[in-house]
C-alpha positions in Angstrom: 0.0 0.0 0.0 2.9 2.4 0.7 3.7 2.5 -3.0 0.2 2.2 -4.3 -0.7 4.9 -6.9 -4.4 4.7 -8.0 -3.5 6.0 -11.5 -0.9 3.2 -12.1 -3.0 0.3 -10.9 -5.0 -1.7 -13.3 -7.9 -2.5 -11.1 -10.0 -3.7 -14.0 -7.6 -6.6 -14.8 -6.1 -7.4 -11.4 -9.1 -7.1 -9.1 -12.3 -7.1 -11.1 -11.2 -10.0 -13.3 -8.1 -11.8 -12.1 -8.8 -11.7 -8.3 -12.5 -12.4 -8.9 -11.7 -15.5 -11.0 -8.9 -16.9 -8.6 -10.6 -16.2 -5.3 -14.3 -16.6 -6.1 -14.5 -18.8 -9.3 -16.5 -15.9 -10.9 -17.5 -15.4 -14.4 -15.4 -12.3 -15.0 -16.9 -8.9 -16.2 -15.0 -8.9 -19.4 -16.6 -12.3 -20.5 -19.9 -10.8 -21.4 -18.2 -8.3 -23.7 -16.3 -11.2 -25.3 -19.6 -13.0 -25.9 -21.2 -9.9 -27.5 -18.1 -9.7 -29.8 -18.1 -13.3 -30.7 -21.9 -13.2 -31.5 -21.4 -10.3 -33.9 -18.4 -12.0 -35.6 -20.5 -15.3 -36.0 -23.4 -13.3 -37.4 -21.0 -11.8 -39.9 -19.6 -15.2 -40.9 -23.2 -16.4 -41.4 -24.0 -13.5 -43.6 -20.7 -13.2 -45.8 -18.7 -16.4 -45.5 -18.9 -20.0 -46.7 -21.5 -22.1 -44.9 -18.8 -24.3 -43.4 -16.6 -21.3 -42.3 -15.5 -21.4 -38.6 -14.2 -18.8 -36.2 -11.1 -19.8 -34.3 -10.2 -18.2 -30.9 -6.9 -17.7 -29.3 -5.7 -15.7 -26.2 -3.1 -15.4 -23.4 -3.4 -15.0 -19.7 -6.4 -13.0 -18.7 -7.5 -13.3 -22.2 -7.9 -17.1 -21.8 -10.6 -16.5 -19.1 -12.2 -13.9 -21.2 -12.3 -16.1 -24.3 -13.4 -19.3 -22.7 -16.1 -17.7 -20.6 -17.1 -15.6 -23.5 -17.5 -18.7 -25.7 -19.6 -20.3 -22.9 -22.1 -17.5 -23.3 -22.8 -18.7 -27.0 -25.9 -20.7 -27.7 -25.4 -24.3 -29.2 -25.8 -23.1 -32.8 -23.4 -20.3 -32.3 -20.9 -22.5 -30.6 -21.0 -24.9 -33.6 -19.6 -22.1 -35.7 -16.5 -22.0 -33.5 -13.5 -24.1 -34.7 -10.7 -24.4 -32.2 -10.0 -22.5 -29.1 -6.3 -22.3 -28.5 -5.3 -20.7 -25.2 -1.9 -20.0 -23.7 -0.9 -19.7 -20.0 -4.3 -19.6 -18.6 -6.1 -21.4 -15.6 -8.6 -24.2 -15.7 -12.2 -22.5 -15.8 -14.2 -25.6 -14.8 -15.1 -24.5 -11.3 -16.3 -21.1 -12.6 -18.7 -22.9 -15.2 -20.1 -25.1 -12.5 -20.7 -22.3 -10.1 -22.4 -20.3 -12.8 -24.7 -23.3 -13.5 -23.6 -24.4 -17.0 -24.6 -28.0 -17.9 -22.1 -30.8 -18.2 -23.0 -31.1 -21.9 -22.0 -27.3 -22.4 -18.8 -27.8 -20.6 -17.9 -30.9 -22.7 -18.7 -29.1 -25.9 -16.3 -26.3 -24.8 -13.7 -28.9 -23.7 -13.8 -30.7 -27.1 -12.9 -27.5 -28.9 -10.2 -26.2 -26.5 -6.4 -26.7 -26.4 -4.4 -25.2 -23.5 -0.6 -24.6 -23.5 0.5 -24.1 -20.0 3.9 -23.4 -18.5 4.6 -25.7 -15.4 6.3 -22.8 -13.6 3.6 -20.2 -14.2 1.2 -19.7 -11.3 -1.5 -18.4 -13.6 -1.2 -21.5 -15.9 -1.4 -23.8 -13.0 -4.3 -22.3 -11.2 -7.1 -25.0 -10.6 -4.9 -27.6 -12.3 -4.3 -30.0 -9.2 -6.5 -32.7 -10.8 -5.1 -35.2 -13.4 -4.5 -33.4 -16.7 -7.1 -35.5 -18.6 -9.8 -34.5 -16.1 -9.3 -30.7 -16.9 -11.0 -28.8 -19.5 -9.6 -29.1 -22.9 -6.6 -30.8 -24.2 -4.0 -29.6 -21.7 -0.5 -29.6 -23.1 2.3 -28.7 -20.6 5.1 -26.9 -22.5 8.8 -27.4 -22.1 10.1 -24.0 -21.3 13.3 -22.6 -22.8 14.3 -21.3 -19.2 13.4 -22.5 -15.8 12.3 -19.1 -14.4 9.5 -17.9 -12.2 6.8 -15.4 -13.0 8.6 -12.4 -11.8 12.1 -13.1 -13.4 13.3 -11.0 -16.4 12.3 -13.9 -18.8 9.1 -14.6 -17.0 7.5 -18.1 -17.0 4.3 -16.2 -17.8 5.5 -14.6 -20.9 4.0 -15.5 -24.3 6.7 -17.3 -26.2 8.8 -18.6 -23.4 8.6 -22.0 -25.0 10.8 -24.6 -27.0 9.5 -24.4 -30.6 10.2 -26.6 -33.5 10.8 -25.7 -37.2 7.0 -25.9 -38.0 6.2 -23.5 -35.2 4.7 -26.2 -32.9 5.5 -25.9 -29.1 7.4 -28.8 -27.7 5.3 -30.4 -25.0 5.9 -32.8 -22.1 5.4 -36.5 -22.9 6.4 -39.8 -21.6 9.4 -39.5 -23.9 10.2 -35.9 -23.4 10.8 -34.3 -19.9 7.9 -36.2 -18.1 9.2 -34.7 -14.8 7.6 -31.4 -15.7 4.2 -32.9 -15.3 5.0 -33.4 -11.6 6.4 -29.9 -11.3 3.2 -28.4 -12.8 1.1 -30.3 -10.3 3.3 -29.3 -7.5 2.7 -25.6 -8.3 -1.0 -26.2 -8.8 -1.2 -27.6 -5.2 0.8 -24.7 -3.9 -1.6 -22.3 -5.6 -4.6 -24.1 -4.1 -3.0 -24.4 -0.6 -2.0 -20.7 -0.5 -5.4 -19.5 -1.6 -7.0 -21.7 1.1 -4.6 -20.3 3.7 -5.4 -16.7 2.5 -9.1 -17.3 3.0 -8.5 -18.5 6.6 -7.6 -15.0 7.6 -9.6 -12.9 5.2 -13.5 -13.3 5.5 -15.0 -14.6 2.4 -17.7 -11.9 2.4 -14.9 -9.3 2.3 -13.4 -10.9 -0.7 -16.7 -11.1 -2.5 -17.2 -7.4 -1.7 -13.7 -6.5 -2.8 -13.8 -8.1 -6.2 -17.2 -6.6 -7.1 -16.3 -3.1 -6.0 -16.1 -0.5 -8.6 -12.5 0.9 -9.6 -13.6 4.3 -8.4 -14.6 3.1 -4.9 -11.5 0.9 -4.6 -9.2 3.9 -5.4 -11.3 6.1 -2.9 -10.7 3.5 0.0 -7.1 3.1 -0.9 -6.6 6.8 -0.9 -8.3 7.0 2.5 -5.8 4.5 3.9 -2.8 6.2 2.3 -3.8 9.7 3.4 -4.1 8.8 7.1 -1.7 11.1 8.9 -2.7 10.8 12.5 -4.4 8.2 14.7 -7.9 9.7 14.3 -7.8 9.8 10.4 -6.3 6.3 10.2 -9.1 4.9 12.6 -11.6 6.7 10.4 -10.2 5.1 7.2 -10.2 1.6 8.8 -13.8 2.0 9.9 -14.9 3.1 6.4 -13.1 0.1 4.9 -14.6 -2.1 7.5 -18.2 -0.9 6.7 -17.7 -1.1 2.9 -16.4 -4.7 3.1 -19.1 -5.7 5.5 -16.8 -6.6 8.3 -17.6 -6.7 12.0 -15.3 -5.1 14.7 -14.1 -8.7 15.4 -13.3 -9.3 11.7 -11.2 -6.1 11.8 -9.4 -7.0 15.0 -8.7 -10.5 13.7 -7.4 -9.2 10.4 -5.0 -6.9 12.3 -3.9 -9.7 14.6 -3.3 -12.0 11.8 -1.2 -9.7 9.7 2.0 -11.8 10.5 0.2 -15.0 9.4 -1.0 -13.3 6.2 2.5 -12.2 5.5 3.8 -15.7 6.1 1.3 -17.1 3.5 3.1 -15.0 0.8 6.6 -15.7 2.2 6.0 -19.4 2.3 4.6 -19.3 -1.3 7.8 -17.7 -2.6 10.0 -20.3 -0.8 8.0 -23.2 -2.0 7.7 -21.8 -5.5 11.5 -21.4 -5.8 12.1 -25.0 -4.5 9.7 -26.4 -7.1 11.6 -24.7 -10.0 15.0 -25.7 -8.4 14.1 -29.4 -7.9 12.5 -29.5 -11.5 15.7 -28.1 -13.1 17.8 -30.7 -11.2 15.5 -33.6 -12.5 15.4 -32.1 -16.0 19.3 -32.0 -16.2 19.4 -35.7 -14.9 16.9 -36.5 -17.8 19.2 -34.6 -20.2 22.3 -36.6 -19.1 20.3 -39.9 -19.3 19.1 -39.3 -22.8 22.4 -38.0 -24.2 24.3 -40.9 -22.6 25.5 -43.1 -25.5 25.5 -46.1 -23.2 21.8 -45.8 -22.8 20.2 -47.9 -25.6 17.2 -45.6 -25.8 19.2 -42.3 -26.0 18.0 -39.5 -28.4 20.7 -40.5 -31.0 19.4 -44.1 -31.2 15.8 -42.9 -31.3 16.5 -40.8 -34.3 18.2 -43.8 -36.0 15.0 -45.9 -35.4 12.5 -43.0 -36.3 10.0 -44.3 -38.8 9.1 -41.1 -40.6 10.9 -37.8 -41.7 8.6 -35.7 -39.3 9.6 -38.0 -36.3 13.3 -37.6 -37.1 12.9 -33.8 -37.3 11.1 -33.7 -34.0 13.7 -35.9 -32.3 16.6 -33.9 -33.7 14.9 -30.7 -32.4 14.6 -32.3 -29.0 18.2 -33.4 -29.2 19.4 -29.8 -29.9 17.4 -28.3 -27.0 18.6 -31.0 -24.7 22.2 -30.5 -25.6 21.9 -26.7 -25.2 20.1 -27.0 -21.9 22.7 -29.3 -20.5 25.7 -27.5 -21.9 24.5 -24.1 -20.7 23.8 -25.4 -17.2 27.2 -27.0 -16.9 29.0 -23.8 -18.1 26.9 -21.6 -16.0 27.9 -23.8 -13.0 31.7 -23.6 -14.0 31.5 -19.8 -14.3 29.8 -19.5 -11.0 32.5 -21.6 -9.4 35.3 -19.5 -10.9 33.6 -16.3 -9.7 33.2 -17.8 -6.3 36.9 -18.9 -6.2 38.0 -15.3 -7.1 35.8 -13.7 -4.5 37.0 -16.3 -1.9 40.7 -15.7 -2.7 40.3 -12.0 -2.3 38.4 -12.5 1.0 40.9 -15.0 2.3 43.8 -12.8 1.5 42.3 -9.8 3.3 41.7 -12.1 6.4 45.3 -13.3 6.2 46.7 -9.8 6.1 44.5 -8.7 8.9 45.7 -11.5 11.1 49.3 -10.9 10.4 49.1 -7.2 11.0 47.3 -7.9 14.3 50.2 -10.3 15.3 52.8 -7.7 14.3 51.0 -5.1 16.5 51.0 -7.7 19.4 54.8 -8.1 19.0 55.2 -4.3 18.9 57.2 -4.0 22.1 59.9 -6.3 20.7 60.4 -4.5 17.5 61.5 -0.9 16.6 59.1 1.5 14.9 60.9 1.3 11.6 60.8 -2.6 11.7 57.0 -2.5 12.4 56.5 0.1 9.6 58.5 -2.1 7.1 56.5 -5.2 7.9 53.1 -3.4 7.8 53.9 -1.9 4.4 54.9 -5.3 3.0 51.5 -6.6 4.2 49.4 -3.9 2.4 46.6 -5.6 0.4 47.5 -3.5 -2.7 51.0 -5.0 -2.7 49.8 -8.7 -2.5 46.6 -8.5 -4.7 46.6 -7.3 -8.3 43.2 -5.7 -8.8 43.9 -5.2 -12.5 44.5 -9.0 -13.2 41.4 -9.8 -11.1 39.3 -7.3 -13.1 40.7 -8.7 -16.4 39.7 -12.2 -15.2 36.2 -11.1 -14.5 36.0 -9.3 -17.8 37.2 -12.5 -19.7 34.5 -14.5 -17.8 31.8 -12.0 -18.8 33.0 -12.2 -22.5 32.9 -16.0 -22.4 29.5 -15.9 -20.7 28.2 -13.7 -23.6 29.7 -16.0 -26.2 28.1 -19.1 -24.7 24.8 -17.2 -24.5 25.1 -16.3 -28.2 26.0 -19.8 -29.1 23.0 -21.1 -27.2 20.7 -18.7 -29.1 22.2 -19.8 -32.3 21.6 -23.5 -31.5 18.0 -22.7 -30.5 17.5 -21.0 -33.9 18.9 -24.0 -35.5 16.4 -26.2 -33.7 13.6 -23.8 -34.9 14.7 -24.1 -38.5 15.9 -27.7 -38.9 13.3 -28.4 -41.7 14.5 -25.4 -43.6 18.2 -26.3 -43.2 17.3 -29.9 -44.3 15.6 -28.6 -47.4 18.5 -26.3 -48.3 21.0 -29.1 -47.8 19.0 -31.3 -50.2 18.9 -28.6 -52.8 22.7 -28.1 -52.4 23.4 -31.8 -52.9 21.2 -31.9 -56.0 22.9 -28.8 -57.4 26.2 -30.3 -56.9 25.3 -33.6 -58.7 23.6 -31.9 -61.6 
């Protein structure tokens, strides 16, 4: 709240839609607008397009909730004009449909048309996904990400495009034969999402949540401003009482909220710790999978599977997987080596400083046995600048950074190769034919 600026906060998205869906399984306000837009487009298709023309739908993040709930508002005839619904990094909407009273037949009709691509390290993707994948709405495909990052990292796990992609533009997805450990990681994050929301609701009354997510943006900003502008005890108390009344809280509810502020904070802290551990453990398991499937002593390694592939498309897919696997393993190993060298340099500098400090202390202790000039001579010899070449150290660090950049560029080149294998194959074939003609 200290840094809250009403003009910077997208209440419409974060509270009115996202929080409403996550905390109350609501049909979000934007869905009805999506339904209206879809109805208009379908009417346009019926009027101007071929009889068998279909409307496909695709969306990312909040757009997935808007799109799938918007499609649910179509009647059966309109829904038959919808082709595929392809959604990226969105939660499972089944609970919201059941709460809204949609029939099992309607939910199945939507499910049969829908494909979800979800990142196992994205909390939004994994919301409501603690059930087995086949029991969720749609054909749920867990993607294999390029990087093992969390949602708030620079290369966010929630970003559209944070996926491994083949030369046809298809996303590489988890299977029994390709990084199956990521299924488990996704379910762990889904369970963490569910547990954390349940813990949050232990300390925040459900009626307050319902009031909050149905509040107008103007009223939300007004209440937030009241809390922020409280300068003395009387205005702060007045602000809290106004919030209490608007959220339908009793005095006991308000006191309980205040008394439970540490527990509420712990819910978020525990989430961050467990979230980080899920990613760390999954990366460790994925690297073990990489090593096993690149091991030439393993009769089912990727090289052998390429040799046994029954079709050209299967070979291209396996070669793409091989490239991504090699890049992932090599990048991780080199990253570890660079980290070890940086640590060794820092430790050497720190150990030398400690050594110098201990020897200077020893000389000072023996001061009564030495002349002033002898003490000065020994002290000057033990100056850090005389024993540590900062220039060489900076040069070493610079070389490490250059090497790191080269490896990053090489990895990106390899990824581009993986995404263009089919084109490279076709060009090679043309080159061979040209050479033989």
